[in-house]
LOPAMAR-407423 format. One record per residue (C-alpha): x, y, z; residue in one letter. Coordinates in steps of 0.25 Angstrom, whole numbers, plus 5000, padded with zeros to 4 digits. Last residue first. Layout:
N
+------+------+------+----+
:    u :    v :    w : aa :
+------+------+------+----+
:    X :    Y :    Z :  A :
...
+------+------+------+----+
This chain:
284
+------+------+------+----+
:    u :    v :    w : aa :
+------+------+------+----+
: 5321 : 5412 : 5029 :  G :
: 5332 : 5421 : 5023 :  S :
: 5328 : 5433 : 5030 :  S :
: 5323 : 5426 : 5043 :  A :
: 5337 : 5419 : 5044 :  T :
: 5344 : 5432 : 5042 :  S :
: 5336 : 5439 : 5053 :  W :
: 5338 : 5426 : 5062 :  L :
: 5353 : 5427 : 5060 :  L :
: 5353 : 5442 : 5063 :  I :
: 5345 : 5439 : 5075 :  Q :
: 5354 : 5428 : 5080 :  V :
: 5366 : 5437 : 5078 :  A :
: 5359 : 5448 : 5087 :  S :
: 5357 : 5438 : 5097 :  Q :
: 5371 : 5433 : 5099 :  D :
: 5376 : 5420 : 5095 :  L :
: 5391 : 5420 : 5096 :  R :
: 5392 : 5420 : 5111 :  L :
: 5407 : 5422 : 5114 :  P :
: 5417 : 5411 : 5116 :  Q :
: 5420 : 5409 : 5131 :  H :
: 5415 : 5395 : 5132 :  L :
: 5421 : 5390 : 5119 :  Q :
: 5430 : 5379 : 5125 :  A :
: 5421 : 5376 : 5136 :  T :
: 5409 : 5374 : 5127 :  I :
: 5402 : 5362 : 5133 :  L :
: 5403 : 5366 : 5147 :  D :
: 5389 : 5362 : 5150 :  Q :
: 5386 : 5376 : 5156 :  D :
: 5393 : 5382 : 5144 :  R :
: 5385 : 5374 : 5134 :  L :
: 5372 : 5377 : 5141 :  F :
: 5375 : 5392 : 5141 :  R :
: 5378 : 5392 : 5126 :  L :
: 5365 : 5385 : 5124 :  A :
: 5358 : 5396 : 5132 :  D :
: 5365 : 5407 : 5124 :  V :
: 5362 : 5401 : 5110 :  Y :
: 5347 : 5398 : 5114 :  G :
: 5346 : 5413 : 5119 :  S :
: 5351 : 5418 : 5105 :  H :
: 5340 : 5410 : 5098 :  C :
: 5329 : 5415 : 5107 :  I :
: 5334 : 5430 : 5105 :  E :
: 5336 : 5429 : 5090 :  A :
: 5322 : 5422 : 5089 :  L :
: 5316 : 5433 : 5096 :  N :
: 5323 : 5444 : 5088 :  Q :
: 5318 : 5436 : 5075 :  I :
: 5304 : 5437 : 5080 :  T :
: 5297 : 5425 : 5086 :  P :
: 5284 : 5418 : 5083 :  P :
: 5277 : 5415 : 5096 :  L :
: 5275 : 5401 : 5102 :  F :
: 5288 : 5401 : 5109 :  S :
: 5285 : 5415 : 5114 :  T :
: 5276 : 5409 : 5125 :  C :
: 5287 : 5400 : 5130 :  V :
: 5298 : 5410 : 5130 :  R :
: 5289 : 5420 : 5137 :  H :
: 5285 : 5411 : 5148 :  V :
: 5299 : 5407 : 5149 :  N :
: 5303 : 5421 : 5151 :  R :
: 5292 : 5423 : 5162 :  T :
: 5297 : 5411 : 5170 :  N :
: 5294 : 5397 : 5173 :  V :
: 5306 : 5389 : 5170 :  Q :
: 5304 : 5378 : 5159 :  I :
: 5307 : 5363 : 5160 :  S :
: 5304 : 5355 : 5148 :  L :
: 5301 : 5340 : 5148 :  S :
: 5286 : 5343 : 5144 :  C :
: 5284 : 5353 : 5155 :  C :
: 5293 : 5356 : 5167 :  H :
: 5290 : 5370 : 5172 :  V :
: 5301 : 5376 : 5181 :  Q :
: 5300 : 5385 : 5192 :  I :
: 5314 : 5388 : 5198 :  P :
: 5314 : 5403 : 5193 :  N :
: 5327 : 5411 : 5194 :  F :
: 5327 : 5422 : 5184 :  A :
: 5338 : 5423 : 5174 :  N :
: 5332 : 5414 : 5164 :  D :
: 5341 : 5404 : 5157 :  K :
: 5336 : 5401 : 5143 :  P :
: 5337 : 5386 : 5139 :  C :
: 5348 : 5375 : 5136 :  I :
: 5348 : 5364 : 5146 :  D :
: 5333 : 5365 : 5149 :  T :
: 5330 : 5367 : 5163 :  E :
: 5322 : 5380 : 5161 :  G :
: 5322 : 5393 : 5153 :  S :
: 5314 : 5391 : 5140 :  F :
: 5321 : 5390 : 5126 :  P :
: 5323 : 5375 : 5127 :  A :
: 5335 : 5366 : 5125 :  M :
: 5339 : 5352 : 5131 :  T :
: 5352 : 5346 : 5129 :  I :
: 5350 : 5331 : 5131 :  T :
: 5361 : 5324 : 5139 :  N :
: 5352 : 5319 : 5151 :  R :
: 5341 : 5313 : 5143 :  Q :
: 5327 : 5318 : 5149 :  E :
: 5327 : 5330 : 5140 :  V :
: 5326 : 5320 : 5128 :  L :
: 5315 : 5328 : 5121 :  P :
: 5312 : 5342 : 5128 :  L :
: 5298 : 5347 : 5126 :  N :
: 5292 : 5333 : 5129 :  N :
: 5276 : 5333 : 5130 :  S :
: 5271 : 5346 : 5124 :  L :
: 5284 : 5349 : 5118 :  A :
: 5282 : 5338 : 5108 :  G :
: 5272 : 5346 : 5101 :  D :
: 5260 : 5337 : 5097 :  L :
: 5258 : 5323 : 5090 :  F :
: 5247 : 5315 : 5084 :  L :
: 5250 : 5301 : 5081 :  E :
: 5249 : 5293 : 5068 :  G :
: 5264 : 5292 : 5065 :  R :
: 5266 : 5307 : 5068 :  Y :
: 5254 : 5316 : 5068 :  S :
: 5253 : 5332 : 5069 :  P :
: 5244 : 5338 : 5079 :  P :
: 5231 : 5345 : 5073 :  I :
: 5228 : 5358 : 5081 :  F :
: 5239 : 5368 : 5076 :  G :
: 5253 : 5372 : 5079 :  C :
: 5250 : 5381 : 5091 :  Y :
: 5237 : 5373 : 5094 :  V :
: 5245 : 5361 : 5098 :  P :
: 5260 : 5362 : 5097 :  F :
: 5264 : 5353 : 5085 :  F :
: 5279 : 5352 : 5082 :  C :
: 5285 : 5341 : 5073 :  S :
: 5299 : 5336 : 5070 :  C :
: 5299 : 5321 : 5068 :  I :
: 5309 : 5311 : 5074 :  L :
: 5299 : 5307 : 5085 :  V :
: 5300 : 5308 : 5100 :  L :
: 5287 : 5305 : 5108 :  V :
: 5279 : 5313 : 5119 :  N :
: 5267 : 5308 : 5125 :  K :
: 5254 : 5317 : 5125 :  G :
: 5245 : 5306 : 5124 :  D :
: 5238 : 5306 : 5110 :  A :
: 5245 : 5319 : 5106 :  L :
: 5259 : 5313 : 5106 :  R :
: 5269 : 5324 : 5109 :  T :
: 5282 : 5326 : 5100 :  L :
: 5296 : 5328 : 5103 :  S :
: 5306 : 5327 : 5092 :  V :
: 5319 : 5319 : 5093 :  C :
: 5330 : 5320 : 5082 :  L :
: 5342 : 5311 : 5083 :  R :
: 5337 : 5297 : 5080 :  G :
: 5332 : 5301 : 5066 :  S :
: 5334 : 5315 : 5063 :  A :
: 5345 : 5314 : 5052 :  R :
: 5337 : 5303 : 5045 :  L :
: 5324 : 5310 : 5046 :  H :
: 5330 : 5323 : 5041 :  A :
: 5335 : 5316 : 5028 :  D :
: 5327 : 5325 : 5019 :  A :
: 5332 : 5337 : 5026 :  P :
: 5322 : 5345 : 5034 :  L :
: 5320 : 5359 : 5029 :  K :
: 5307 : 5360 : 5021 :  E :
: 5300 : 5349 : 5029 :  L :
: 5303 : 5356 : 5042 :  L :
: 5299 : 5369 : 5037 :  S :
: 5286 : 5364 : 5032 :  D :
: 5283 : 5357 : 5046 :  Q :
: 5286 : 5369 : 5054 :  V :
: 5276 : 5377 : 5045 :  V :
: 5266 : 5366 : 5046 :  Q :
: 5267 : 5366 : 5061 :  L :
: 5264 : 5381 : 5062 :  L :
: 5252 : 5380 : 5054 :  S :
: 5245 : 5393 : 5050 :  F :
: 5231 : 5394 : 5043 :  G :
: 5224 : 5393 : 5057 :  P :
: 5232 : 5404 : 5063 :  H :
: 5237 : 5399 : 5077 :  F :
: 5251 : 5400 : 5074 :  V :
: 5250 : 5416 : 5073 :  G :
: 5236 : 5420 : 5073 :  L :
: 5237 : 5431 : 5062 :  P :
: 5248 : 5423 : 5055 :  Q :
: 5260 : 5430 : 5050 :  K :
: 5266 : 5429 : 5063 :  R :
: 5267 : 5414 : 5062 :  V :
: 5273 : 5414 : 5048 :  K :
: 5284 : 5424 : 5053 :  R :
: 5287 : 5415 : 5065 :  A :
: 5288 : 5403 : 5056 :  L :
: 5297 : 5410 : 5047 :  N :
: 5306 : 5414 : 5059 :  L :
: 5306 : 5400 : 5065 :  V :
: 5309 : 5394 : 5051 :  D :
: 5320 : 5404 : 5048 :  A :
: 5327 : 5401 : 5062 :  C :
: 5326 : 5386 : 5058 :  F :
: 5332 : 5390 : 5045 :  H :
: 5344 : 5397 : 5052 :  D :
: 5346 : 5386 : 5062 :  I :
: 5356 : 5376 : 5056 :  N :
: 5368 : 5379 : 5065 :  I :
: 5382 : 5383 : 5062 :  Q :
: 5380 : 5397 : 5069 :  I :
: 5390 : 5408 : 5065 :  L :
: 5387 : 5421 : 5072 :  L :
: 5397 : 5433 : 5071 :  D :
: 5387 : 5441 : 5063 :  K :
: 5377 : 5430 : 5058 :  G :
: 5379 : 5417 : 5051 :  C :
: 5370 : 5404 : 5050 :  V :
: 5375 : 5391 : 5045 :  E :
: 5368 : 5381 : 5037 :  G :
: 5353 : 5377 : 5035 :  I :
: 5353 : 5362 : 5033 :  P :
: 5343 : 5356 : 5043 :  I :
: 5352 : 5347 : 5051 :  G :
: 5342 : 5336 : 5054 :  V :
: 5345 : 5336 : 5069 :  T :
: 5346 : 5351 : 5071 :  V :
: 5334 : 5355 : 5063 :  A :
: 5326 : 5344 : 5070 :  A :
: 5330 : 5348 : 5084 :  A :
: 5326 : 5362 : 5080 :  V :
: 5313 : 5357 : 5075 :  L :
: 5311 : 5349 : 5088 :  C :
: 5312 : 5361 : 5097 :  G :
: 5300 : 5367 : 5090 :  S :
: 5292 : 5356 : 5097 :  S :
: 5301 : 5346 : 5104 :  A :
: 5315 : 5344 : 5101 :  G :
: 5327 : 5333 : 5101 :  C :
: 5340 : 5332 : 5096 :  I :
: 5346 : 5318 : 5098 :  R :
: 5361 : 5313 : 5099 :  T :
: 5367 : 5327 : 5099 :  A :
: 5380 : 5327 : 5092 :  G :
: 5378 : 5338 : 5082 :  H :
: 5371 : 5347 : 5092 :  V :
: 5380 : 5346 : 5104 :  L :
: 5392 : 5344 : 5095 :  Q :
: 5390 : 5359 : 5090 :  P :
: 5396 : 5364 : 5103 :  V :
: 5398 : 5379 : 5102 :  R :
: 5391 : 5384 : 5089 :  D :
: 5383 : 5372 : 5087 :  L :
: 5378 : 5373 : 5101 :  F :
: 5376 : 5388 : 5101 :  C :
: 5368 : 5387 : 5088 :  S :
: 5360 : 5376 : 5094 :  L :
: 5356 : 5385 : 5106 :  A :
: 5352 : 5396 : 5097 :  G :
: 5344 : 5388 : 5088 :  L :
: 5337 : 5382 : 5100 :  Y :
: 5332 : 5395 : 5104 :  Y :
: 5326 : 5396 : 5090 :  V :
: 5316 : 5386 : 5096 :  S :
: 5309 : 5398 : 5102 :  R :
: 5298 : 5397 : 5092 :  F :
: 5291 : 5385 : 5099 :  G :
: 5299 : 5380 : 5111 :  C :
: 5300 : 5365 : 5110 :  G :
: 5312 : 5360 : 5118 :  A :
: 5325 : 5356 : 5111 :  F :
: 5333 : 5344 : 5115 :  S :
: 5347 : 5341 : 5111 :  L :
: 5353 : 5327 : 5114 :  N :
: 5366 : 5321 : 5120 :  W :
: 5373 : 5308 : 5119 :  E :
: 5383 : 5306 : 5131 :  E :
: 5398 : 5309 : 5132 :  S :
: 5396 : 5324 : 5130 :  W :
: 5388 : 5325 : 5143 :  N :
: 5379 : 5338 : 5145 :  F :
: 5376 : 5341 : 5160 :  M :
: 5361 : 5344 : 5160 :  M :
+------+------+------+----+
């Protein structure tokens, strides 16, 4: 895409399971370098786990600043990291992981949202937060102002309902909401045609287009997709988060959005992220 400041713009986060911490690195870069890209976005959209990031940004879950070494990130991400870490720990404790009959991944997510969403979240989200869901009856996709993720079998067997209709994970029908609009900045932790995504060195012209998301066919992406469903370690989280920052910085430079800051050193290194996550895990 060619970003245009004179037009309204949107942010769109693809569903990616536990790899959603990639977006925290990307958002850190935006808020560090060009915060107006986040604060001035007309709509912030997401599918599956991406909608949780979109909701956190849109409603402004109050969690303050994060510091570590020479790192200063003015972004509300520390509680999100804590939630991912706590969720990973809870999954690991179960003999069968998310498939343990006494464990409900969706219930854990719902409890966390109810605890952290401000009382006026519906007002802040109205008209700005777009969440992708899939209608069970016909598989068609709808956009609603509600955060909900339900991947069949992985999250359970009984889909949640909204206004009397059953819905599934939005990634099953549209994994990149508003991707068709030309001034939408799209993000995904899989290499492909998304605006912000990993860039694998190996040339591979083969792309898989599924549910509005284009992904390269290569071994790295196979690993990324598979590990999206596995609870990560702190080291994994640090690597994914750092990758999001680097890829977002590349996008800003390619779009000539930070010409005045082009030669500033990268302030989010992987060791700093790991320190951040360790401190988050200790306090979370």
